[in-house]
C-alpha positions in Angstrom: 128.3 64.7 154.9 130.1 68.0 154.7 127.8 70.3 152.8 126.2 73.4 154.2 122.6 73.8 152.9 120.9 77.2 153.2 117.1 77.3 153.0 116.1 80.9 152.7 115.9 84.2 150.9 117.8 85.9 148.1 117.3 89.4 146.8 118.8 92.4 145.1 120.1 95.1 147.6 119.8 98.7 146.6 122.2 100.8 148.7 121.7 104.5 149.4 124.5 106.2 151.3 123.6 109.4 153.1 124.6 111.7 155.9 121.1 111.5 157.5 117.7 110.0 156.9 115.0 112.3 155.5 112.1 113.5 157.6 108.5 112.7 156.3 107.9 114.7 153.1 111.5 115.8 152.8 113.8 115.1 149.9 117.6 115.0 150.5 120.7 114.3 148.4 122.5 111.1 149.0 126.2 110.6 148.6 126.4 107.3 146.7 124.3 104.5 145.2 125.3 100.9 144.6 123.7 97.5 143.9 124.7 94.3 145.7 123.2 90.8 146.1 121.5 90.1 149.4 118.8 88.3 151.3 119.8 86.8 154.6 119.8 83.3 153.2 121.9 84.1 150.2 124.3 86.2 152.4 124.9 83.4 154.8 125.5 81.0 151.9 128.0 83.3 150.2 129.8 84.0 153.5 130.4 80.3 154.0 131.3 79.7 150.3 133.9 82.5 150.4 135.6 80.6 153.3 135.8 77.5 151.2 132.7 75.6 152.2 130.7 73.4 149.8 127.3 75.1 149.8 123.8 74.5 148.4 121.0 77.0 148.3 117.3 76.2 148.4 115.0 79.1 147.7 113.0 81.0 145.1 113.8 83.7 142.5 111.4 85.6 140.3 111.1 85.4 136.5 112.7 88.9 136.0 116.2 90.1 135.3 117.0 90.3 139.0 116.4 86.6 139.4 118.7 85.8 136.5 121.4 88.0 138.0 121.1 86.3 141.4 121.4 82.9 139.8 124.6 84.0 137.9 126.1 85.3 141.1 125.5 82.1 143.0 127.1 80.1 140.1 130.0 82.5 139.9 130.9 81.7 143.5 130.4 78.0 143.1 127.2 77.5 145.0 125.1 74.5 144.0 121.9 76.1 142.5 119.9 73.0 141.4 117.3 73.5 144.1 116.5 77.1 143.3 113.0 77.4 141.9 111.9 80.1 139.5 108.4 81.5 140.2 106.1 83.7 138.1 106.5 86.8 140.3 109.1 89.4 141.0 112.4 88.7 142.7 112.9 90.0 146.3 114.5 93.4 146.7 115.7 95.5 149.6 116.3 99.2 150.0 119.2 99.8 152.4 119.9 103.3 153.6 123.3 103.6 155.2 124.3 106.7 157.3 127.8 108.1 157.9 128.3 106.1 161.1 127.7 102.8 159.3 124.2 102.1 160.7 121.6 100.8 158.2 117.9 101.1 157.8 116.3 98.5 155.6 113.0 98.1 153.7 112.3 94.6 152.2 109.9 93.5 149.5 109.9 89.7 149.8 108.7 88.9 146.3 109.5 85.3 145.3 110.9 84.6 148.7 107.5 84.4 150.3 106.5 81.6 147.8 108.9 79.0 149.1 106.6 75.9 149.7 107.0 72.4 151.1 107.2 70.9 147.6 110.1 73.2 146.8 112.2 71.9 149.7 111.1 68.3 149.2 113.1 68.3 146.0 116.3 68.2 148.1 115.3 65.1 150.1 118.2 63.0 149.0 120.7 65.8 149.6 119.4 66.6 153.1 119.4 62.9 154.1 122.8 61.9 153.0 125.2 64.8 152.3 124.4 67.7 154.7 126.3 68.7 157.9 124.6 72.0 158.6 121.2 73.5 157.5 120.7 77.2 157.9 117.2 78.8 158.1 116.0 82.4 158.5 112.6 84.1 158.8 112.5 85.8 155.4 110.6 82.8 153.9 107.3 81.3 155.1 107.5 80.1 158.7 105.3 77.1 157.8 107.9 75.8 155.3 110.7 76.3 157.8 108.8 74.4 160.5 107.9 71.7 158.1 111.5 71.0 157.1 112.8 71.3 160.7 110.1 68.7 161.8 111.0 66.5 158.9 114.7 66.5 159.6 114.1 65.9 163.3 111.6 63.1 162.8 113.9 61.4 160.3 116.7 61.7 162.9 119.0 63.1 160.3 122.3 64.0 162.0 122.9 67.6 160.8 123.1 70.8 162.8 120.0 72.9 162.3 120.7 76.6 162.8 117.7 79.0 162.8 118.3 82.7 162.5 115.2 84.4 163.9 115.3 87.4 161.6 113.2 89.3 161.1 111.6 88.6 164.5 108.0 87.7 165.1 106.3 88.2 168.4 103.9 85.3 167.6 106.6 82.9 166.2 105.8 79.2 166.2 107.4 78.0 169.5 107.9 74.6 167.9 110.6 76.2 165.6 112.6 77.3 168.6 112.5 73.8 170.1 113.4 72.1 166.8 116.5 74.2 166.2 119.9 73.0 167.4 121.1 76.6 167.5 118.8 79.6 167.6 120.6 82.9 166.8 119.2 86.5 167.0 120.5 90.0 167.6 119.6 92.0 170.7 116.5 93.7 169.3 115.2 90.4 167.9 115.9 88.7 171.2 113.7 91.3 173.0 110.8 90.7 170.6 111.0 86.9 171.0 110.8 87.3 174.8 107.8 89.7 174.7 109.8 92.9 175.2 109.9 92.1 179.0 113.5 93.2 179.3 115.4 95.9 177.3 118.9 94.8 176.4 121.1 97.8 177.4 124.1 95.9 179.0 125.5 92.4 179.3 123.5 91.7 182.5 120.2 92.4 180.8 121.3 90.4 177.7 122.1 87.5 179.9 118.5 87.7 181.4 117.0 87.6 177.9 119.3 84.7 177.0 117.9 82.7 180.0 114.3 83.5 178.9 114.9 82.1 175.5 116.4 78.9 176.9 113.2 78.6 179.0 111.2 78.6 175.8 112.8 75.3 174.8 115.8 76.4 172.8 118.8 74.0 173.0 121.5 76.6 172.3 120.9 80.3 172.0 123.3 82.9 170.5 122.6 86.6 170.8 124.8 88.9 168.7 125.4 92.3 170.3 127.1 94.3 167.6 130.3 96.0 168.9 129.7 94.3 172.3 130.3 90.9 170.8 128.3 87.8 171.3 126.8 85.9 174.3 125.6 82.3 174.2 124.4 79.5 176.5 122.8 76.1 176.1 120.3 73.9 177.8 123.1 71.7 179.1 125.3 74.7 180.1 122.9 77.5 180.9 125.6 79.8 182.4 126.1 82.6 179.7 129.4 83.0 178.0 130.5 86.4 176.6 132.8 86.7 173.6 134.1 90.2 173.1 135.3 91.6 169.8 138.0 94.1 168.9 136.8 97.7 168.6 136.4 99.1 165.1 137.4 102.7 165.1 135.7 103.7 161.8 132.9 101.2 160.8 132.0 101.6 157.2 128.8 99.5 156.8 127.2 97.1 159.2 124.9 95.6 156.6 125.1 91.8 156.5 127.5 91.5 159.5 125.1 89.1 161.2 124.9 87.0 158.1 128.7 86.9 157.8 128.8 85.7 161.3 126.3 82.9 160.7 127.8 81.7 157.4 131.2 81.7 159.1 129.9 79.8 162.1 128.4 77.1 159.8 131.8 76.9 158.1 133.7 76.4 161.4 131.1 73.8 162.7 131.6 71.8 159.5 135.4 72.2 158.9 136.7 72.6 162.5 134.5 70.1 164.4 137.4 69.6 166.9 136.9 73.2 168.2 134.4 73.8 171.0 131.5 76.1 170.4 133.2 79.1 172.2 136.1 79.0 169.8 133.9 78.4 166.7 131.8 81.5 167.6 134.9 83.5 168.4 136.4 82.8 165.0 133.1 83.6 163.3 133.1 87.0 165.1 136.5 87.8 163.6 135.2 87.2 160.1 132.1 89.2 160.7 134.1 92.1 162.1 136.1 92.3 158.9 132.9 92.7 156.9 132.0 95.9 158.7 135.1 97.6 157.3 133.8 97.4 153.7 130.7 98.7 152.0 127.9 96.4 150.8 126.7 93.0 151.9 128.1 90.0 150.0 130.9 92.0 148.5 132.1 92.9 152.1 132.5 89.3 153.1 136.1 88.3 153.2 137.7 85.5 151.3 139.6 82.9 153.2 142.9 83.9 151.6 142.5 87.4 153.0 142.0 86.3 156.6 144.6 85.4 159.2 145.9 81.8 158.7 145.6 81.0 162.4 141.8 81.2 162.0 141.9 78.0 160.1 144.3 76.0 162.1 
């Protein structure tokens, strides 16, 4: 039982690099355009695969050229694609505007991703029951399907780590999903939404307060990513927040997909370095994610294992 299964979204990312964003009605010249593969689910899957994990992707593509390209990309990296379902609709796409300071502004059209149904994930029953160590979920596919599979895995008492990335955030998210997850991970703005925007995260102290609120909603382990401020986490059993700081990046190039690089890497370390405690697993995942910010794009920015410090894998 060593496979990482990702149940989620895949898309084509259209990148527009620009000095500033246009005002309403304004047309501006961008600096550069590029195309990459994306979708939070696919990103997390590729991030883990690039580190040497054995990954499987469960999701939907459209019947267009974008869908074919996504399938080829998965296969090129060695991802198991037998549970990807082709639907008679368009493939998901994302428009990503990246400004000079590396910040991104994203518009998503879900396409086939919003068609992932119970019968699509049921095809992987045998895989999930016998061969899986970690299952990763996000909220770019129907919440009903996510909740259904989480409930199924929990009821069957399947011993795998269920990681839920609450992105994009929903203020009316099914509370059952938070309780069923073994690890619930969000960034600071998403964390605020899940706790009713009662507290604005503007420092570590306020982040710790939001962390506690999420634990009170029934989460077992909560991780909040804070960008350049690092990561905080706590658990039901050890509710005192722990803060992992990251090295400062002097000139960030592109933050797109950094959170996905973190989660894919975390899944890798949970599976391949089970002797490490959660603090050390998160710390190492942060290092991998930090490397991705130094390169343009999403999946193409995720580092290969051979290009990372060897001590990460000791």
